[in-house]
PDBQT receptor file of N, H, CA, C and O in Angstrom, charges set to zero:
ATOM      1  N   MET A   1      -4.713  11.069  13.044  1.00  0.00    +0.000 N 
ATOM      2  CA  MET A   1      -4.416   9.679  13.023  1.00  0.00    +0.000 C 
ATOM      3  C   MET A   1      -2.910   9.536  12.833  1.00  0.00    +0.000 C 
ATOM      4  O   MET A   1      -2.315  10.206  11.988  1.00  0.00    +0.000 OA
ATOM      5  N   LEU A   2      -2.318   8.685  13.602  1.00  0.00    +0.000 N 
ATOM      6  H   LEU A   2      -2.801   8.141  14.289  1.00  0.00    +0.000 HD
ATOM      7  CA  LEU A   2      -0.891   8.418  13.506  1.00  0.00    +0.000 C 
ATOM      8  C   LEU A   2      -0.698   6.942  13.206  1.00  0.00    +0.000 C 
ATOM      9  O   LEU A   2      -1.203   6.079  13.925  1.00  0.00    +0.000 OA
ATOM     10  N   ILE A   3       0.029   6.661  12.148  1.00  0.00    +0.000 N 
ATOM     11  H   ILE A   3       0.439   7.362  11.564  1.00  0.00    +0.000 HD
ATOM     12  CA  ILE A   3       0.305   5.280  11.775  1.00  0.00    +0.000 C 
ATOM     13  C   ILE A   3       1.811   5.104  11.767  1.00  0.00    +0.000 C 
ATOM     14  O   ILE A   3       2.533   5.926  11.203  1.00  0.00    +0.000 OA
ATOM     15  N   SER A   4       2.285   4.040  12.389  1.00  0.00    +0.000 N 
ATOM     16  H   SER A   4       1.698   3.373  12.848  1.00  0.00    +0.000 HD
ATOM     17  CA  SER A   4       3.714   3.786  12.475  1.00  0.00    +0.000 C 
ATOM     18  C   SER A   4       4.014   2.383  11.979  1.00  0.00    +0.000 C 
ATOM     19  O   SER A   4       3.247   1.451  12.221  1.00  0.00    +0.000 OA
ATOM     20  N   TYR A   5       5.137   2.238  11.283  1.00  0.00    +0.000 N 
ATOM     21  H   TYR A   5       5.760   2.995  11.087  1.00  0.00    +0.000 HD
ATOM     22  CA  TYR A   5       5.577   0.941  10.780  1.00  0.00    +0.000 C 
ATOM     23  C   TYR A   5       6.954   0.651  11.368  1.00  0.00    +0.000 C 
ATOM     24  O   TYR A   5       7.921   1.355  11.078  1.00  0.00    +0.000 OA
ATOM     25  N   THR A   6       7.036  -0.383  12.189  1.00  0.00    +0.000 N 
ATOM     26  H   THR A   6       6.250  -0.955  12.424  1.00  0.00    +0.000 HD
ATOM     27  CA  THR A   6       8.307  -0.752  12.785  1.00  0.00    +0.000 C 
ATOM     28  C   THR A   6       8.479  -2.247  12.703  1.00  0.00    +0.000 C 
ATOM     29  O   THR A   6       7.690  -2.963  13.319  1.00  0.00    +0.000 OA
ATOM     30  N   PRO A   7       9.427  -2.755  12.004  1.00  0.00    +0.000 N 
ATOM     31  CA  PRO A   7      10.331  -2.038  11.114  1.00  0.00    +0.000 C 
ATOM     32  C   PRO A   7       9.604  -1.616   9.843  1.00  0.00    +0.000 C 
ATOM     33  O   PRO A   7       8.604  -2.221   9.458  1.00  0.00    +0.000 OA
ATOM     34  N   ALA A   8      10.102  -0.600   9.213  1.00  0.00    +0.000 N 
ATOM     35  H   ALA A   8      10.914  -0.108   9.526  1.00  0.00    +0.000 HD
ATOM     36  CA  ALA A   8       9.425  -0.035   8.043  1.00  0.00    +0.000 C 
ATOM     37  C   ALA A   8       9.432  -0.976   6.847  1.00  0.00    +0.000 C 
ATOM     38  O   ALA A   8       8.525  -0.937   6.016  1.00  0.00    +0.000 OA
ATOM     39  N   GLY A   9      10.448  -1.815   6.760  1.00  0.00    +0.000 N 
ATOM     40  H   GLY A   9      11.185  -1.846   7.435  1.00  0.00    +0.000 HD
ATOM     41  CA  GLY A   9      10.506  -2.764   5.651  1.00  0.00    +0.000 C 
ATOM     42  C   GLY A   9      10.443  -2.062   4.309  1.00  0.00    +0.000 C 
ATOM     43  O   GLY A   9      11.249  -1.177   4.023  1.00  0.00    +0.000 OA
ATOM     44  N   LYS A  10       9.492  -2.454   3.494  1.00  0.00    +0.000 N 
ATOM     45  H   LYS A  10       8.837  -3.173   3.726  1.00  0.00    +0.000 HD
ATOM     46  CA  LYS A  10       9.377  -1.890   2.150  1.00  0.00    +0.000 C 
ATOM     47  C   LYS A  10       8.257  -0.853   2.042  1.00  0.00    +0.000 C 
ATOM     48  O   LYS A  10       7.844  -0.504   0.936  1.00  0.00    +0.000 OA
ATOM     49  N   MET A  11       7.763  -0.360   3.176  1.00  0.00    +0.000 N 
ATOM     50  H   MET A  11       8.099  -0.643   4.075  1.00  0.00    +0.000 HD
ATOM     51  CA  MET A  11       6.644   0.593   3.148  1.00  0.00    +0.000 C 
ATOM     52  C   MET A  11       6.997   1.883   2.420  1.00  0.00    +0.000 C 
ATOM     53  O   MET A  11       6.187   2.398   1.649  1.00  0.00    +0.000 OA
ATOM     54  N   GLU A  12       8.188   2.411   2.653  1.00  0.00    +0.000 N 
ATOM     55  H   GLU A  12       8.847   1.993   3.279  1.00  0.00    +0.000 HD
ATOM     56  CA  GLU A  12       8.579   3.660   2.000  1.00  0.00    +0.000 C 
ATOM     57  C   GLU A  12       8.601   3.482   0.481  1.00  0.00    +0.000 C 
ATOM     58  O   GLU A  12       8.127   4.349  -0.252  1.00  0.00    +0.000 OA
ATOM     59  N   ALA A  13       9.148   2.366   0.011  1.00  0.00    +0.000 N 
ATOM     60  H   ALA A  13       9.534   1.662   0.607  1.00  0.00    +0.000 HD
ATOM     61  CA  ALA A  13       9.178   2.095  -1.425  1.00  0.00    +0.000 C 
ATOM     62  C   ALA A  13       7.761   1.914  -1.966  1.00  0.00    +0.000 C 
ATOM     63  O   ALA A  13       7.471   2.339  -3.085  1.00  0.00    +0.000 OA
ATOM     64  N   PHE A  14       6.879   1.291  -1.192  1.00  0.00    +0.000 N 
ATOM     65  H   PHE A  14       7.114   0.946  -0.283  1.00  0.00    +0.000 HD
ATOM     66  CA  PHE A  14       5.483   1.117  -1.600  1.00  0.00    +0.000 C 
ATOM     67  C   PHE A  14       4.810   2.477  -1.776  1.00  0.00    +0.000 C 
ATOM     68  O   PHE A  14       4.150   2.717  -2.786  1.00  0.00    +0.000 OA
ATOM     69  N   PHE A  15       4.976   3.360  -0.802  1.00  0.00    +0.000 N 
ATOM     70  H   PHE A  15       5.513   3.165   0.019  1.00  0.00    +0.000 HD
ATOM     71  CA  PHE A  15       4.363   4.687  -0.890  1.00  0.00    +0.000 C 
ATOM     72  C   PHE A  15       4.908   5.486  -2.068  1.00  0.00    +0.000 C 
ATOM     73  O   PHE A  15       4.157   6.202  -2.731  1.00  0.00    +0.000 OA
ATOM     74  N   ARG A  16       6.197   5.371  -2.332  1.00  0.00    +0.000 N 
ATOM     75  H   ARG A  16       6.806   4.789  -1.794  1.00  0.00    +0.000 HD
ATOM     76  CA  ARG A  16       6.770   6.067  -3.492  1.00  0.00    +0.000 C 
ATOM     77  C   ARG A  16       6.148   5.562  -4.789  1.00  0.00    +0.000 C 
ATOM     78  O   ARG A  16       5.848   6.346  -5.689  1.00  0.00    +0.000 OA
ATOM     79  N   GLU A  17       5.957   4.251  -4.877  1.00  0.00    +0.000 N 
ATOM     80  H   GLU A  17       6.201   3.614  -4.145  1.00  0.00    +0.000 HD
ATOM     81  CA  GLU A  17       5.390   3.647  -6.085  1.00  0.00    +0.000 C 
ATOM     82  C   GLU A  17       3.941   4.087  -6.305  1.00  0.00    +0.000 C 
ATOM     83  O   GLU A  17       3.573   4.477  -7.413  1.00  0.00    +0.000 OA
ATOM     84  N   VAL A  18       3.123   4.025  -5.262  1.00  0.00    +0.000 N 
ATOM     85  H   VAL A  18       3.421   3.708  -4.362  1.00  0.00    +0.000 HD
ATOM     86  CA  VAL A  18       1.694   4.315  -5.453  1.00  0.00    +0.000 C 
ATOM     87  C   VAL A  18       1.402   5.806  -5.596  1.00  0.00    +0.000 C 
ATOM     88  O   VAL A  18       0.349   6.171  -6.117  1.00  0.00    +0.000 OA
ATOM     89  N   THR A  19       2.305   6.675  -5.147  1.00  0.00    +0.000 N 
ATOM     90  H   THR A  19       3.161   6.378  -4.723  1.00  0.00    +0.000 HD
ATOM     91  CA  THR A  19       2.051   8.113  -5.294  1.00  0.00    +0.000 C 
ATOM     92  C   THR A  19       2.508   8.654  -6.642  1.00  0.00    +0.000 C 
ATOM     93  O   THR A  19       2.291   9.830  -6.935  1.00  0.00    +0.000 OA
ATOM     94  N   LYS A  20       3.130   7.828  -7.459  1.00  0.00    +0.000 N 
ATOM     95  H   LYS A  20       3.306   6.873  -7.220  1.00  0.00    +0.000 HD
ATOM     96  CA  LYS A  20       3.520   8.276  -8.793  1.00  0.00    +0.000 C 
ATOM     97  C   LYS A  20       2.300   8.692  -9.613  1.00  0.00    +0.000 C 
ATOM     98  O   LYS A  20       2.378   9.623 -10.414  1.00  0.00    +0.000 OA
ATOM     99  N   GLY A  21       1.185   8.013  -9.418  1.00  0.00    +0.000 N 
ATOM    100  H   GLY A  21       1.121   7.257  -8.767  1.00  0.00    +0.000 HD
ATOM    101  CA  GLY A  21      -0.030   8.315 -10.158  1.00  0.00    +0.000 C 
ATOM    102  C   GLY A  21      -0.856   9.434  -9.548  1.00  0.00    +0.000 C 
ATOM    103  O   GLY A  21      -1.871   9.836 -10.117  1.00  0.00    +0.000 OA
ATOM    104  N   ASN A  22      -0.423   9.954  -8.368  1.00  0.00    +0.000 N 
ATOM    105  H   ASN A  22       0.401   9.628  -7.906  1.00  0.00    +0.000 HD
ATOM    106  CA  ASN A  22      -1.135  11.036  -7.694  1.00  0.00    +0.000 C 
ATOM    107  C   ASN A  22      -2.597  10.688  -7.433  1.00  0.00    +0.000 C 
ATOM    108  O   ASN A  22      -3.478  11.537  -7.565  1.00  0.00    +0.000 OA
ATOM    109  N   SER A  23      -2.848   9.433  -7.061  1.00  0.00    +0.000 N 
ATOM    110  H   SER A  23      -2.132   8.742  -6.954  1.00  0.00    +0.000 HD
ATOM    111  CA  SER A  23      -4.208   8.995  -6.746  1.00  0.00    +0.000 C 
ATOM    112  C   SER A  23      -4.135   7.858  -5.737  1.00  0.00    +0.000 C 
ATOM    113  O   SER A  23      -3.051   7.486  -5.286  1.00  0.00    +0.000 OA
ATOM    114  N   MET A  24      -5.275   7.316  -5.392  1.00  0.00    +0.000 N 
ATOM    115  H   MET A  24      -6.155   7.618  -5.758  1.00  0.00    +0.000 HD
ATOM    116  CA  MET A  24      -5.318   6.183  -4.464  1.00  0.00    +0.000 C 
ATOM    117  C   MET A  24      -4.622   4.985  -5.094  1.00  0.00    +0.000 C 
ATOM    118  O   MET A  24      -4.669   4.808  -6.312  1.00  0.00    +0.000 OA
ATOM    119  N   PRO A  25      -3.968   4.148  -4.259  1.00  0.00    +0.000 N 
ATOM    120  CA  PRO A  25      -3.301   2.969  -4.830  1.00  0.00    +0.000 C 
ATOM    121  C   PRO A  25      -4.316   2.012  -5.444  1.00  0.00    +0.000 C 
ATOM    122  O   PRO A  25      -5.399   1.821  -4.890  1.00  0.00    +0.000 OA
ATOM    123  N   PRO A  26      -3.980   1.413  -6.574  1.00  0.00    +0.000 N 
ATOM    124  CA  PRO A  26      -4.894   0.453  -7.179  1.00  0.00    +0.000 C 
ATOM    125  C   PRO A  26      -5.018  -0.789  -6.304  1.00  0.00    +0.000 C 
ATOM    126  O   PRO A  26      -4.070  -1.170  -5.617  1.00  0.00    +0.000 OA
ATOM    127  N   GLN A  27      -6.171  -1.406  -6.331  1.00  0.00    +0.000 N 
ATOM    128  H   GLN A  27      -6.941  -1.096  -6.889  1.00  0.00    +0.000 HD
ATOM    129  CA  GLN A  27      -6.402  -2.623  -5.562  1.00  0.00    +0.000 C 
ATOM    130  C   GLN A  27      -5.865  -3.816  -6.349  1.00  0.00    +0.000 C 
ATOM    131  O   GLN A  27      -6.611  -4.715  -6.738  1.00  0.00    +0.000 OA
ATOM    132  N   ASP A  28      -4.557  -3.798  -6.570  1.00  0.00    +0.000 N 
ATOM    133  H   ASP A  28      -3.951  -3.068  -6.254  1.00  0.00    +0.000 HD
ATOM    134  CA  ASP A  28      -3.881  -4.813  -7.367  1.00  0.00    +0.000 C 
ATOM    135  C   ASP A  28      -3.052  -5.693  -6.436  1.00  0.00    +0.000 C 
ATOM    136  O   ASP A  28      -2.076  -5.240  -5.838  1.00  0.00    +0.000 OA
ATOM    137  N   LYS A  29      -3.451  -6.946  -6.324  1.00  0.00    +0.000 N 
ATOM    138  H   LYS A  29      -4.243  -7.314  -6.810  1.00  0.00    +0.000 HD
ATOM    139  CA  LYS A  29      -2.784  -7.879  -5.420  1.00  0.00    +0.000 C 
ATOM    140  C   LYS A  29      -1.293  -7.995  -5.740  1.00  0.00    +0.000 C 
ATOM    141  O   LYS A  29      -0.471  -8.057  -4.826  1.00  0.00    +0.000 OA
ATOM    142  N   ALA A  30      -0.937  -8.025  -7.019  1.00  0.00    +0.000 N 
ATOM    143  H   ALA A  30      -1.605  -7.974  -7.761  1.00  0.00    +0.000 HD
ATOM    144  CA  ALA A  30       0.463  -8.157  -7.422  1.00  0.00    +0.000 C 
ATOM    145  C   ALA A  30       1.300  -6.964  -6.954  1.00  0.00    +0.000 C 
ATOM    146  O   ALA A  30       2.455  -7.135  -6.564  1.00  0.00    +0.000 OA
ATOM    147  N   LEU A  31       0.732  -5.773  -6.990  1.00  0.00    +0.000 N 
ATOM    148  H   LEU A  31      -0.206  -5.634  -7.307  1.00  0.00    +0.000 HD
ATOM    149  CA  LEU A  31       1.446  -4.576  -6.534  1.00  0.00    +0.000 C 
ATOM    150  C   LEU A  31       1.779  -4.701  -5.051  1.00  0.00    +0.000 C 
ATOM    151  O   LEU A  31       2.902  -4.404  -4.644  1.00  0.00    +0.000 OA
ATOM    152  N   PHE A  32       0.829  -5.132  -4.250  1.00  0.00    +0.000 N 
ATOM    153  H   PHE A  32      -0.083  -5.374  -4.581  1.00  0.00    +0.000 HD
ATOM    154  CA  PHE A  32       1.049  -5.265  -2.817  1.00  0.00    +0.000 C 
ATOM    155  C   PHE A  32       2.068  -6.368  -2.522  1.00  0.00    +0.000 C 
ATOM    156  O   PHE A  32       2.928  -6.204  -1.656  1.00  0.00    +0.000 OA
ATOM    157  N   GLU A  33       1.973  -7.487  -3.237  1.00  0.00    +0.000 N 
ATOM    158  H   GLU A  33       1.274  -7.621  -3.940  1.00  0.00    +0.000 HD
ATOM    159  CA  GLU A  33       2.907  -8.599  -3.024  1.00  0.00    +0.000 C 
ATOM    160  C   GLU A  33       4.333  -8.214  -3.392  1.00  0.00    +0.000 C 
ATOM    161  O   GLU A  33       5.285  -8.728  -2.803  1.00  0.00    +0.000 OA
ATOM    162  N   LYS A  34       4.490  -7.326  -4.350  1.00  0.00    +0.000 N 
ATOM    163  H   LYS A  34       3.717  -6.909  -4.828  1.00  0.00    +0.000 HD
ATOM    164  CA  LYS A  34       5.815  -6.848  -4.758  1.00  0.00    +0.000 C 
ATOM    165  C   LYS A  34       6.566  -6.239  -3.575  1.00  0.00    +0.000 C 
ATOM    166  O   LYS A  34       7.795  -6.280  -3.529  1.00  0.00    +0.000 OA
ATOM    167  N   PHE A  35       5.828  -5.676  -2.624  1.00  0.00    +0.000 N 
ATOM    168  H   PHE A  35       4.829  -5.643  -2.662  1.00  0.00    +0.000 HD
ATOM    169  CA  PHE A  35       6.420  -5.034  -1.456  1.00  0.00    +0.000 C 
ATOM    170  C   PHE A  35       6.185  -5.831  -0.177  1.00  0.00    +0.000 C 
ATOM    171  O   PHE A  35       6.233  -5.285   0.925  1.00  0.00    +0.000 OA
ATOM    172  N   ASP A  36       5.930  -7.132  -0.336  1.00  0.00    +0.000 N 
ATOM    173  H   ASP A  36       5.891  -7.577  -1.231  1.00  0.00    +0.000 HD
ATOM    174  CA  ASP A  36       5.714  -8.048   0.797  1.00  0.00    +0.000 C 
ATOM    175  C   ASP A  36       4.525  -7.635   1.668  1.00  0.00    +0.000 C 
ATOM    176  O   ASP A  36       4.559  -7.805   2.886  1.00  0.00    +0.000 OA
ATOM    177  N   LEU A  37       3.483  -7.096   1.048  1.00  0.00    +0.000 N 
ATOM    178  H   LEU A  37       3.455  -6.958   0.058  1.00  0.00    +0.000 HD
ATOM    179  CA  LEU A  37       2.257  -6.713   1.743  1.00  0.00    +0.000 C 
ATOM    180  C   LEU A  37       1.131  -7.634   1.319  1.00  0.00    +0.000 C 
ATOM    181  O   LEU A  37       1.206  -8.268   0.266  1.00  0.00    +0.000 OA
ATOM    182  N   ILE A  38       0.094  -7.712   2.126  1.00  0.00    +0.000 N 
ATOM    183  H   ILE A  38       0.034  -7.198   2.981  1.00  0.00    +0.000 HD
ATOM    184  CA  ILE A  38      -1.055  -8.560   1.819  1.00  0.00    +0.000 C 
ATOM    185  C   ILE A  38      -2.286  -7.673   1.678  1.00  0.00    +0.000 C 
ATOM    186  O   ILE A  38      -2.633  -6.933   2.599  1.00  0.00    +0.000 OA
ATOM    187  N   LEU A  39      -2.934  -7.748   0.545  1.00  0.00    +0.000 N 
ATOM    188  H   LEU A  39      -2.652  -8.349  -0.203  1.00  0.00    +0.000 HD
ATOM    189  CA  LEU A  39      -4.169  -7.013   0.289  1.00  0.00    +0.000 C 
ATOM    190  C   LEU A  39      -5.321  -7.884   0.776  1.00  0.00    +0.000 C 
ATOM    191  O   LEU A  39      -5.513  -8.995   0.280  1.00  0.00    +0.000 OA
ATOM    192  N   THR A  40      -6.086  -7.389   1.742  1.00  0.00    +0.000 N 
ATOM    193  H   THR A  40      -5.930  -6.487   2.145  1.00  0.00    +0.000 HD
ATOM    194  CA  THR A  40      -7.182  -8.179   2.317  1.00  0.00    +0.000 C 
ATOM    195  C   THR A  40      -8.508  -7.479   2.118  1.00  0.00    +0.000 C 
ATOM    196  O   THR A  40      -8.601  -6.255   2.212  1.00  0.00    +0.000 OA
ATOM    197  N   GLY A  41      -9.521  -8.258   1.846  1.00  0.00    +0.000 N 
ATOM    198  H   GLY A  41      -9.445  -9.253   1.769  1.00  0.00    +0.000 HD
ATOM    199  CA  GLY A  41     -10.887  -7.754   1.760  1.00  0.00    +0.000 C 
ATOM    200  C   GLY A  41     -11.136  -6.792   0.617  1.00  0.00    +0.000 C 
ATOM    201  O   GLY A  41     -10.196  -6.263   0.024  1.00  0.00    +0.000 OA
ATOM    202  N   PRO A  42     -12.406  -6.565   0.308  1.00  0.00    +0.000 N 
ATOM    203  CA  PRO A  42     -12.767  -5.568  -0.705  1.00  0.00    +0.000 C 
ATOM    204  C   PRO A  42     -12.643  -4.148  -0.133  1.00  0.00    +0.000 C 
ATOM    205  O   PRO A  42     -12.628  -3.976   1.086  1.00  0.00    +0.000 OA
ATOM    206  N   PRO A  43     -12.553  -3.137  -0.998  1.00  0.00    +0.000 N 
ATOM    207  CA  PRO A  43     -12.511  -1.748  -0.505  1.00  0.00    +0.000 C 
ATOM    208  C   PRO A  43     -13.793  -1.422   0.278  1.00  0.00    +0.000 C 
ATOM    209  O   PRO A  43     -14.856  -1.972  -0.009  1.00  0.00    +0.000 OA
ATOM    210  N   LEU A  44     -13.686  -0.541   1.249  1.00  0.00    +0.000 N 
ATOM    211  H   LEU A  44     -12.822  -0.094   1.482  1.00  0.00    +0.000 HD
ATOM    212  CA  LEU A  44     -14.848  -0.124   2.014  1.00  0.00    +0.000 C 
ATOM    213  C   LEU A  44     -15.762   0.752   1.177  1.00  0.00    +0.000 C 
ATOM    214  O   LEU A  44     -15.290   1.575   0.392  1.00  0.00    +0.000 OA
ATOM    215  N   VAL A  45     -17.052   0.582   1.338  1.00  0.00    +0.000 N 
ATOM    216  H   VAL A  45     -17.435  -0.087   1.975  1.00  0.00    +0.000 HD
ATOM    217  CA  VAL A  45     -18.030   1.405   0.629  1.00  0.00    +0.000 C 
ATOM    218  C   VAL A  45     -18.412   2.562   1.551  1.00  0.00    +0.000 C 
ATOM    219  O   VAL A  45     -18.817   2.349   2.694  1.00  0.00    +0.000 OA
ATOM    220  N   VAL A  46     -18.278   3.775   1.047  1.00  0.00    +0.000 N 
ATOM    221  H   VAL A  46     -17.948   3.948   0.119  1.00  0.00    +0.000 HD
ATOM    222  CA  VAL A  46     -18.577   4.953   1.858  1.00  0.00    +0.000 C 
ATOM    223  C   VAL A  46     -19.838   5.596   1.385  1.00  0.00    +0.000 C 
ATOM    224  O   VAL A  46     -20.262   6.608   1.943  1.00  0.00    +0.000 OA
TER     225      VAL A  46
């Protein structure tokens, strides 16, 4: 899978922030808004 962000905007800073915990990013709306992202829908059930 290849995912590209053009322009990258704040994606690199977002990834740096969420990988500090060495786990999946928390489903925290405020965290996503901090980087101008929109958290939509509930997490997928696998």
